[in-house]
C-alpha positions as CSV (number, residue, x, y, z in Angstrom):
1,M,0.0,0.0,0.0
2,V,1.4,3.4,-1.1
3,I,-0.1,6.6,0.1
4,Y,0.8,9.9,-1.6
5,P,-0.1,13.4,-0.6
6,E,-2.9,13.3,-3.2
7,L,-5.8,10.9,-2.8
8,K,-5.9,10.2,-6.6
9,D,-2.4,8.6,-6.3
10,F,-3.4,6.2,-3.6
11,K,-2.4,2.6,-4.4
12,T,-3.2,-0.7,-2.6
13,N,-4.1,-4.3,-3.2
14,M,-5.7,-4.6,0.2
15,N,-9.5,-4.5,0.9
16,V,-9.5,-1.1,2.6
17,S,-11.2,2.2,2.0
18,Y,-9.0,4.6,0.1
19,S,-10.4,7.8,1.5
20,D,-10.3,6.6,5.2
21,Q,-6.8,5.3,5.0
22,W,-5.5,8.4,3.2
23,L,-7.1,10.8,5.7
24,N,-5.8,8.7,8.6
25,I,-2.2,8.8,7.3
26,R,-2.4,12.5,6.4
27,S,-3.5,13.3,10.0
28,Y,-0.2,12.0,11.4
29,G,1.7,14.4,9.2
30,Y,0.0,17.4,10.6
31,Y,0.5,16.1,14.1
32,S,4.2,15.5,13.6
33,G,5.2,18.6,11.6
34,G,2.5,21.0,12.0
35,T,2.6,21.8,8.2
36,K,1.0,20.3,5.2
37,W,1.8,16.7,4.7
38,K,4.1,16.1,1.8
39,D,5.5,12.7,2.6
40,V,4.9,9.3,0.9
41,F,3.9,6.4,3.1
42,A,4.4,2.8,1.9
43,V,3.8,-0.4,3.7
44,A,4.2,-4.0,2.5
45,V,3.8,-7.4,4.2
46,D,4.9,-10.7,2.8
47,T,2.1,-13.1,3.9
48,K,4.3,-16.0,3.2
49,Y,6.5,-14.9,6.2
50,P,9.9,-16.0,4.7
51,I,11.6,-14.7,7.9
52,Q,10.8,-16.2,11.3
53,D,10.2,-12.8,13.0
54,Q,7.5,-11.7,15.3
55,F,5.0,-11.6,12.4
56,Y,5.8,-15.2,11.7
57,Q,5.4,-16.2,15.3
58,N,2.0,-14.4,15.5
59,S,0.9,-16.2,12.4
60,I,1.8,-19.6,14.0
61,E,0.0,-18.7,17.2
62,Y,-3.0,-17.5,15.3
63,Q,-3.2,-20.8,13.4
64,N,-2.8,-22.8,16.6
65,N,-5.4,-20.8,18.5
66,I,-8.1,-20.9,15.8
67,P,-9.3,-24.4,16.6
68,H,-9.8,-23.4,20.2
69,M,-11.8,-20.2,19.5
70,K,-15.1,-21.9,19.2
71,A,-14.7,-23.8,22.5
72,A,-13.5,-20.6,24.2
73,L,-16.5,-18.7,22.8
74,H,-18.9,-21.4,24.1
75,F,-17.2,-21.4,27.5
76,M,-17.5,-17.6,27.7
77,I,-21.2,-17.8,26.9
78,F,-21.8,-20.6,29.4
79,S,-19.8,-18.6,32.1
80,G,-21.9,-15.5,31.4
81,V,-25.2,-17.3,31.6
82,L,-24.0,-19.1,34.8
83,F,-23.0,-15.7,36.2
84,L,-26.4,-14.2,35.5
85,I,-28.2,-17.2,37.0
86,T,-26.0,-16.9,40.1
87,V,-26.8,-13.2,40.4
88,V,-30.6,-13.8,40.1
89,W,-30.5,-16.7,42.6
90,L,-28.5,-14.7,45.1
91,T,-30.8,-11.7,44.6
92,L,-34.0,-13.7,45.1
93,G,-32.6,-15.6,48.2
94,A,-31.0,-12.6,49.9
95,G,-32.3,-12.3,53.4
96,R,-34.4,-15.5,53.1
97,K,-33.9,-18.8,54.9
98,P,-35.4,-22.2,54.0
99,Q,-37.0,-22.7,57.4
100,D,-39.2,-19.6,57.2
101,E,-40.4,-16.8,54.9
102,E,-39.3,-13.9,57.2
103,L,-36.6,-11.4,56.1
104,H,-33.4,-11.8,58.0
105,L,-31.0,-8.8,58.1
106,L,-27.4,-8.9,59.1
107,K,-25.8,-6.5,61.6
108,F,-24.0,-4.9,58.7
109,D,-27.4,-4.1,57.1
110,S,-28.3,-2.0,60.2
111,R,-25.5,0.5,59.4
112,K,-26.2,3.6,57.5
113,T,-26.5,3.0,53.7
114,E,-23.8,5.5,52.7
115,I,-21.4,4.4,55.5
116,A,-21.8,0.7,54.5
117,A,-21.0,1.5,50.9
118,A,-18.0,3.5,52.0
119,V,-16.7,0.6,54.1
120,I,-17.0,-1.8,51.2
121,I,-15.2,0.6,48.8
122,F,-12.5,1.2,51.4
123,V,-11.9,-2.5,52.0
124,W,-11.7,-3.1,48.2
125,V,-9.2,-0.2,47.8
126,I,-7.0,-1.4,50.6
127,G,-7.1,-4.9,49.3
128,S,-6.3,-3.8,45.8
129,Y,-3.4,-1.8,47.1
130,F,-2.1,-4.8,49.0
131,F,-2.2,-7.0,45.8
132,F,-0.4,-4.4,43.8
133,V,2.2,-3.7,46.5
134,A,2.7,-7.4,47.0
135,G,4.2,-7.4,43.4
136,I,1.8,-9.9,41.8
137,D,3.0,-9.7,38.2
138,G,-0.2,-11.2,36.9
139,I,-2.3,-8.3,38.1
140,H,0.1,-5.8,36.5
141,I,0.1,-7.7,33.2
142,L,-3.7,-7.9,33.3
143,F,-4.1,-4.2,33.8
144,D,-1.5,-3.5,31.1
145,G,-3.5,-5.7,28.7
146,I,-6.7,-3.9,29.6
147,T,-5.2,-0.5,29.0
148,G,-3.7,-1.5,25.7
149,L,-0.1,-1.2,26.9
150,C,1.8,-3.8,25.0
151,S,5.1,-4.1,23.2
152,S,5.5,-3.3,19.5
153,Y,8.1,-2.9,16.9
154,G,8.6,0.2,14.9
155,A,11.2,2.6,13.7
156,V,11.0,6.4,13.9
157,E,13.6,8.4,12.1
158,S,13.8,12.0,11.2
159,D,12.4,11.5,7.8
160,T,10.4,8.3,8.4
161,F,7.2,8.0,10.5
162,I,5.2,4.8,11.1
163,P,1.8,5.3,12.7
164,S,1.0,3.1,15.7
165,S,-2.2,2.0,14.0
166,Y,-0.1,0.1,11.5
167,V,2.3,-1.4,14.0
168,P,0.9,-4.8,14.9
169,N,0.8,-6.1,18.5
170,V,3.5,-8.5,17.8
171,Y,4.2,-9.3,21.4
172,M,1.8,-10.1,24.3
173,Q,2.9,-11.4,27.6
174,T,1.3,-14.6,28.9
175,L,0.7,-15.5,32.5
176,S,2.4,-18.2,34.5
177,L,0.7,-20.5,36.9
178,G,1.7,-18.4,39.9
179,E,0.6,-15.2,38.2
180,S,-2.7,-16.8,37.2
181,V,-3.3,-17.8,40.9
182,G,-2.6,-14.2,41.9
183,V,-5.1,-12.8,39.3
184,F,-7.7,-15.4,40.3
185,S,-7.3,-14.5,44.0
186,Y,-7.7,-10.8,43.2
187,G,-10.8,-11.6,41.1
188,V,-12.3,-13.6,44.0
189,F,-11.6,-10.7,46.4
190,T,-13.1,-8.1,44.1
191,F,-16.1,-10.4,43.4
192,T,-16.6,-10.9,47.2
193,C,-16.5,-7.2,47.9
194,F,-18.9,-6.4,45.1
195,F,-21.5,-9.1,46.0
196,A,-21.3,-8.3,49.8
197,G,-22.4,-4.8,49.0
198,Y,-24.8,-5.9,46.3
199,L,-26.6,-8.4,48.6
200,S,-26.7,-5.9,51.4
201,L,-28.3,-3.5,49.0
202,V,-30.9,-6.1,48.0
203,R,-31.8,-6.9,51.6
204,R,-32.2,-3.2,52.4
205,I,-34.5,-2.8,49.4
206,K,-36.6,-5.8,50.5
207,A,-36.8,-4.5,54.1
208,K,-37.6,-1.0,52.7
209,S,-34.8,0.4,54.8
210,L,-32.6,1.7,52.0
211,W,-33.8,5.2,52.4
212,E,-35.1,4.9,55.9
213,N,-31.7,4.0,57.2
214,S,-29.7,6.3,55.0
215,L,-27.3,9.0,56.3
216,L,-28.7,11.5,53.9
217,R,-32.2,11.0,55.3
218,S,-30.9,11.3,58.9
219,V,-29.3,14.5,58.0
220,G,-32.5,15.7,56.4
221,V,-34.5,14.7,59.4
222,F,-32.1,16.5,61.7
223,L,-32.2,19.7,59.6
224,G,-36.0,19.4,59.6
225,K,-36.0,19.3,63.4
226,V,-33.6,22.2,63.5
227,F,-35.9,24.3,61.3
228,R,-39.0,23.2,63.2
229,D,-37.4,24.2,66.5
230,V,-35.7,27.3,65.0
231,K,-36.8,29.4,67.9
232,L,-34.9,27.1,70.3
233,T,-31.9,26.4,68.1
234,K,-31.4,29.8,66.3
235,K,-30.0,31.5,69.3
236,T,-27.7,28.7,70.3
237,A,-26.4,28.1,66.8
238,G,-25.8,31.8,66.2
239,L,-23.9,32.2,69.4
240,L,-21.7,29.1,68.7
241,I,-20.9,30.3,65.2
242,L,-20.0,33.8,66.4
243,Y,-17.9,32.2,69.2
244,F,-16.0,30.0,66.8
245,L,-15.4,32.9,64.4
246,F,-14.1,34.9,67.3
247,Q,-11.7,32.2,68.3
248,L,-10.5,31.8,64.8
249,F,-9.8,35.5,64.5
250,V,-7.9,35.5,67.8
251,L,-5.8,32.6,66.8
252,L,-4.9,34.3,63.5
253,D,-4.2,37.8,65.0
254,R,-2.5,36.6,68.2
255,D,-3.2,39.9,70.0
256,F,-2.7,39.8,73.8
257,F,-5.9,41.8,74.5
258,L,-8.0,39.5,72.3
259,V,-6.5,36.5,73.9
260,L,-7.5,37.8,77.3
261,L,-11.0,38.4,76.1
262,L,-11.0,34.9,74.7
263,L,-10.0,33.5,78.1
264,I,-12.8,35.5,79.8
265,A,-15.3,34.2,77.2
266,D,-14.1,30.7,77.9
267,A,-14.6,31.2,81.6
268,V,-18.2,32.5,81.1
269,L,-19.0,29.6,78.7
270,F,-17.6,27.1,81.3
271,Y,-19.8,28.6,84.0
272,Y,-22.9,28.4,81.9
273,M,-22.1,24.8,80.9
274,V,-21.5,23.8,84.5
275,A,-24.8,25.5,85.6
276,D,-26.7,23.7,82.8
277,V,-25.2,20.4,83.9
278,M,-26.3,21.1,87.5
279,E,-29.8,21.9,86.3
280,K,-29.9,18.8,84.2
281,N,-28.9,16.8,87.3
282,R,-31.9,18.2,89.1
283,L,-34.1,17.1,86.3
284,R,-32.5,13.7,86.3
285,K,-33.1,13.3,90.1
286,G,-36.8,14.2,89.6
287,I,-37.2,11.5,86.9
288,Q,-35.5,9.0,89.1
289,E,-37.8,9.7,92.0
290,I,-40.9,9.4,89.8
291,A,-39.5,6.2,88.2
292,A,-38.9,4.8,91.7
293,G,-42.6,5.2,92.6
294,N,-42.5,8.6,94.4
295,M,-45.1,10.2,92.1
296,S,-45.8,13.0,94.5
297,Y,-42.2,14.3,94.1
298,Q,-42.0,17.8,92.6
299,I,-38.8,19.2,91.1
300,P,-37.9,22.6,92.7
301,I,-38.0,25.1,89.9
302,D,-36.1,27.8,91.8
303,G,-32.9,28.5,90.0
304,L,-34.0,26.8,86.8
305,H,-33.9,28.8,83.6
306,G,-35.3,28.6,80.1
307,E,-35.8,25.1,78.6
308,N,-34.8,23.4,81.8
309,K,-37.6,25.1,83.7
310,T,-40.1,24.2,81.0
311,I,-39.0,20.5,81.2
312,A,-39.2,20.5,85.0
313,L,-42.8,21.8,84.9
314,M,-43.7,19.1,82.4
315,I,-42.0,16.4,84.6
316,N,-44.0,17.7,87.5
317,G,-47.1,17.4,85.4
318,I,-46.2,13.8,84.5
319,G,-46.1,13.1,88.3
320,T,-49.5,14.6,88.8
321,G,-50.9,12.7,85.8
322,L,-49.5,9.4,87.2
323,N,-51.1,10.1,90.5
324,K,-54.4,10.5,88.7
325,A,-53.8,7.3,86.8
326,V,-53.0,5.4,90.1
327,A,-56.2,6.8,91.6
328,E,-58.1,5.6,88.5
329,A,-56.4,2.2,88.8
330,M,-57.4,2.0,92.4
331,K,-61.0,2.8,91.4
332,N,-60.9,0.0,88.9
333,E,-59.7,-2.4,91.5
334,R,-62.5,-1.3,93.8
335,L,-64.9,-1.9,90.9
336,K,-63.4,-5.4,90.5
337,T,-63.9,-6.0,94.2
338,D,-67.5,-4.9,93.9
339,L,-67.9,-7.1,90.8
340,I,-66.8,-10.1,92.8
341,T,-69.0,-9.2,95.7
342,N,-72.1,-8.5,93.6
343,V,-71.7,-11.6,91.5
344,S,-71.1,-13.7,94.6
345,H,-74.3,-12.3,96.1
346,D,-76.3,-12.8,93.0
347,I,-75.2,-16.3,92.5
348,K,-75.5,-17.2,96.2
349,T,-79.1,-16.3,96.5
350,P,-80.6,-18.5,93.8
351,L,-78.0,-21.3,94.6
352,T,-79.1,-21.3,98.2
353,S,-82.7,-21.6,97.2
354,I,-81.9,-24.4,94.8
355,L,-80.0,-26.4,97.5
356,N,-82.8,-25.8,100.1
357,Y,-85.5,-27.0,97.8
358,V,-83.5,-30.0,96.7
359,G,-83.3,-30.9,100.4
360,I,-87.0,-30.5,100.8
361,L,-87.7,-32.6,97.7
362,R,-85.6,-35.4,99.2
363,Q,-87.8,-35.4,102.3
364,T,-91.1,-35.1,100.4
365,D,-93.3,-37.8,99.0
366,P,-93.1,-37.6,95.2
367,A,-96.8,-37.9,95.0
368,D,-97.2,-34.7,97.0
369,P,-98.8,-31.9,94.9
370,K,-96.3,-29.5,96.3
371,V,-93.4,-31.3,94.5
372,Q,-94.4,-29.7,91.2
373,D,-94.3,-26.2,92.9
374,Y,-90.9,-27.0,94.2
375,L,-89.7,-28.0,90.7
376,N,-91.0,-24.8,89.2
377,I,-89.1,-22.8,91.8
378,L,-86.0,-24.8,91.0
379,E,-86.4,-24.2,87.3
380,E,-86.9,-20.5,88.0
381,K,-83.7,-20.2,90.1
382,A,-81.7,-22.3,87.6
383,Q,-82.9,-20.0,84.8
384,R,-81.8,-17.1,87.0
385,L,-78.3,-18.5,87.3
386,K,-78.2,-19.1,83.6
387,T,-79.2,-15.6,82.8
388,L,-76.7,-14.2,85.2
389,T,-73.9,-16.3,83.7
390,E,-74.9,-15.2,80.2
391,D,-74.8,-11.6,81.3
392,V,-71.4,-11.9,82.8
393,V,-70.0,-13.7,79.7
394,E,-71.6,-11.1,77.4
395,A,-70.2,-8.2,79.4
396,S,-66.8,-9.8,79.3
397,K,-66.9,-10.2,75.5
398,V,-68.1,-6.7,75.0
399,S,-65.4,-5.3,77.4
400,S,-62.6,-7.2,75.7
401,G,-63.9,-6.6,72.1
402,N,-63.9,-10.3,71.5
403,I,-67.2,-10.3,69.7
404,S,-68.1,-10.6,66.0
405,L,-70.9,-8.9,64.4
406,E,-73.0,-10.2,61.4
407,Y,-74.6,-7.1,59.9
408,M,-77.9,-7.3,58.0
409,D,-80.8,-5.0,57.1
410,L,-83.8,-5.4,59.3
411,D,-87.0,-3.6,60.2
412,L,-86.6,-2.3,63.7
413,S,-90.4,-1.8,64.0
414,E,-91.0,-5.5,63.6
415,M,-88.3,-6.4,66.0
416,I,-89.8,-4.1,68.7
417,Q,-93.2,-5.8,68.3
418,Q,-91.6,-9.2,68.6
419,T,-89.7,-8.2,71.7
420,Q,-92.9,-6.9,73.3
421,G,-94.6,-10.2,72.5
422,E,-91.9,-12.2,74.1
423,L,-91.9,-10.2,77.4
424,E,-95.7,-9.7,77.5
425,E,-96.2,-12.1,80.4
426,K,-93.6,-10.2,82.5
427,F,-95.4,-6.9,81.9
428,E,-98.7,-8.4,82.7
429,A,-97.3,-9.9,86.0
430,R,-96.5,-6.4,87.2
431,N,-99.7,-4.9,85.8
432,L,-97.8,-2.7,83.3
433,A,-99.5,-1.4,80.1
434,I,-97.3,-0.8,77.0
435,V,-98.3,2.1,74.9
436,T,-96.7,1.7,71.5
437,D,-96.3,4.4,68.8
438,L,-94.7,2.9,65.6
439,P,-94.5,4.4,62.1
440,A,-96.4,3.0,59.2
441,E,-93.3,2.8,56.9
442,P,-90.4,0.4,57.6
443,A,-87.7,1.6,59.9
444,V,-84.8,-0.4,58.4
445,V,-81.4,-0.3,60.1
446,H,-78.1,-2.1,59.3
447,V,-77.2,-4.0,62.5
448,D,-76.5,-7.5,63.8
449,G,-79.9,-9.2,64.4
450,R,-78.9,-11.2,67.4
451,R,-77.1,-8.3,69.1
452,M,-80.0,-5.9,68.4
453,W,-82.4,-8.4,69.8
454,R,-80.3,-8.5,73.0
455,V,-80.3,-4.7,73.2
456,L,-84.1,-4.5,73.0
457,E,-84.6,-7.4,75.4
458,N,-82.4,-5.7,78.0
459,I,-84.2,-2.4,77.6
460,Y,-87.7,-3.9,77.9
461,G,-86.5,-6.3,80.6
462,N,-85.2,-3.3,82.6
463,A,-88.6,-1.6,82.4
464,A,-90.4,-4.8,83.4
465,K,-88.3,-5.2,86.5
466,Y,-88.1,-1.6,87.7
467,A,-91.2,0.2,86.5
468,M,-93.9,1.1,89.0
469,P,-96.6,-1.5,88.9
470,G,-99.9,-0.3,87.5
471,T,-98.3,2.3,85.3
472,R,-97.8,2.7,81.6
473,V,-94.6,2.1,79.6
474,Y,-94.3,4.2,76.5
475,A,-92.5,2.8,73.4
476,T,-92.0,5.2,70.6
477,L,-90.2,4.7,67.2
478,K,-89.6,7.8,65.0
479,T,-87.9,8.0,61.6
480,D,-86.7,10.6,59.2
481,D,-84.6,10.6,56.1
482,T,-81.3,9.8,57.9
483,K,-82.0,8.1,61.2
484,V,-84.2,5.8,63.3
485,K,-84.8,6.7,66.9
486,F,-86.4,4.4,69.5
487,S,-87.5,5.6,73.0
488,L,-88.8,3.7,76.0
489,K,-89.9,5.6,79.1
490,N,-91.5,4.6,82.3
491,V,-92.0,5.7,86.0
492,S,-89.5,4.0,88.3
493,E,-90.8,2.1,91.3
494,H,-87.8,3.1,93.4
495,Q,-86.4,6.6,93.9
496,L,-83.5,7.3,91.6
497,N,-80.8,9.2,93.4
498,I,-78.0,8.5,91.0
499,Q,-76.7,10.0,87.8
500,A,-77.9,8.7,84.5
501,E,-74.3,7.8,83.5
502,E,-74.0,5.6,86.5
503,L,-76.8,3.4,85.4
504,T,-74.8,2.1,82.5
505,E,-71.9,1.1,84.6
506,R,-71.6,-2.5,85.5
507,F,-73.5,-3.9,88.5
508,I,-75.3,-0.6,89.1
509,R,-79.0,-0.8,89.9
510,G,-81.6,1.7,90.6
511,D,-82.9,-0.7,93.2
512,I,-80.4,-0.1,95.9
513,S,-81.8,-2.9,98.1
514,R,-81.2,-5.4,95.3
515,S,-84.5,-6.9,95.9
516,T,-85.1,-7.5,92.2
517,E,-83.6,-10.2,90.1
518,G,-81.5,-7.9,87.9
519,S,-77.8,-8.4,87.5
520,G,-76.9,-4.8,87.0
521,L,-75.4,-5.6,83.6
522,G,-78.4,-5.2,81.3
523,L,-78.1,-1.5,80.5
524,S,-74.3,-1.7,80.3
525,I,-74.5,-4.5,77.8
526,A,-77.2,-2.7,75.8
527,K,-75.2,0.5,75.6
528,S,-72.0,-1.3,74.6
529,L,-73.7,-3.4,71.9
530,T,-75.5,-0.3,70.5
531,T,-72.3,1.6,70.3
532,M,-70.5,-1.3,68.6
533,Q,-73.2,-1.4,65.9
534,G,-72.8,2.3,65.1
535,G,-75.7,3.6,67.1
536,T,-76.0,5.9,70.1
537,F,-77.4,5.1,73.5
538,D,-78.7,7.8,75.9
539,L,-80.3,7.7,79.3
540,Y,-82.5,10.5,80.8
541,L,-83.6,10.8,84.4
542,D,-86.2,13.4,85.5
543,G,-87.2,12.6,89.1
544,D,-88.8,9.2,88.9
545,L,-89.2,9.4,85.1
546,F,-86.8,7.0,83.3
547,R,-86.2,7.2,79.5
548,V,-83.9,5.3,77.1
549,D,-83.1,6.5,73.6
550,I,-81.3,4.5,71.0
551,T,-80.5,5.9,67.5
552,F,-79.3,4.3,64.3
553,P,-78.7,5.5,60.8
554,R,-81.6,4.6,58.5
555,V,-81.2,2.7,55.3
556,K,-83.6,2.0,52.5
557,A,-85.9,-0.9,53.1
558,K,-85.0,-4.2,51.4
559,G,-87.1,-7.2,50.8
560,N,-85.2,-9.4,53.2
561,A,-85.5,-7.1,56.1
562,A,-88.5,-8.9,57.6
563,G,-86.9,-12.2,57.0
564,A,-83.7,-11.2,58.7
565,T,-85.8,-10.0,61.7
566,E,-87.6,-13.3,61.9
567,E,-84.4,-15.2,61.7
568,S,-82.8,-13.1,64.5
569,K,-85.9,-13.7,66.6
570,K,-85.7,-17.5,66.2
571,K,-82.0,-17.5,67.2
572,S,-82.7,-15.3,70.2
573,S,-85.6,-17.5,71.3
574,S,-83.5,-20.6,71.1
575,G,-81.1,-19.1,73.7
576,V,-78.3,-17.9,71.4
577,S,-76.6,-14.8,72.8
């Protein structure tokens, strides 16, 4: 190939582009001389290689390596696929263990994201430095090959220039076994560092802690707190900045007077720091006293300033609040004691009757007509115990929230009529007349049928027990576009000298003498069940007048409302609660 200054004179028998080769060669002329290129470039290679030089050796190596190129290519593809499979497998399994599906993080994963990355990079840099300093030739040769640093032949004279692009890589170093081991060891080290950081990153992403546990986020949160509390931090930060600038100025100027002022400022700062520590110790003592159980302890606020005084007042407030909490806890303990006492009394009375009548029955002739009366009394007392047990269990479920609701649409008007029918005998036994005012249209509400039946049963049952005999009980149901309101009012037989709120507490009765058969849980259960179903429960006392109001959101009537009501009635009648 001969290249002249003019493209038209270009000559070659090689399969190359004339223009590209011509421009490429001409560019070297400009670079070398800085003037217009006027040289002639010629190159020729004898492909028969009559001389056993480096070109000949390269040709022999090329012919020897050609048969292995296909196998090497297949091995490279297989290695690449295996590497990708390994990466995917490690990624999917990162943080997971065969025995469970929980995510397991390492202690390293709890470090700040940026700090963890810096640690891994630092370890790799130090390790790489060690490998290079150790003088492992294989690594140097490897990096030389990567960067294209290799030996070549060429001659450069004053009037002859051979571009490097035409100088073949006639010599390439090979690696010995020891050098190969060194390169392999370095590769394993680099791979380990990379995958340690990569798998930690994957675990952080799975645990959603990559950003949450990042140093940048922590700095942002800190700055956010600073800006939110700018009133508290602005003064302190400003004074510290001015103080540091003053110290820097003094150190640079080295003036005696300024140094003296600096010492005075240091003394003042030391005084305030010591005073602040003493105030903090006072706060710490107050916290220790309260933590030890001395909740009446109050931190003396004399001598406290600024934020420390505010904190002391808040700690004293905590002590006062804890005292109130203890008092409330003691009240609850008393209520528990009353609960045990009341339940014991309510269980003891019918149980004593049962035992007495069982003893009488054993001594009575079975043919005696009185036996049937005794059996009726036993059944009544047993039913009393059953009702009391059900009330206690129901109150416990409601209190703990361990109760499930099955909502349905039902007509509250129909359920009221059914409830009155079920308790008609009880009202007649006390000569009570029920005056009912129900709307003509359906009053559909979305509630649990069984629980709603229990609410109405407890309300009507309370009236049947405590209303003055020979009086009227008024039941009213009103509706509008958004709500359904049911009211039941009566005149109490006994004087009510308590607040309306107290009647919904457990084991509280209007009958102080406890001469009736109530458990004191009926209204409490009714209120809790009403509230759980999205309604409101209100009690009103005006002298001896007693009124209960329950309100529920109204829904449009559906065809299955009556059926749902009937189903709930059957369940309630069968003793399901």
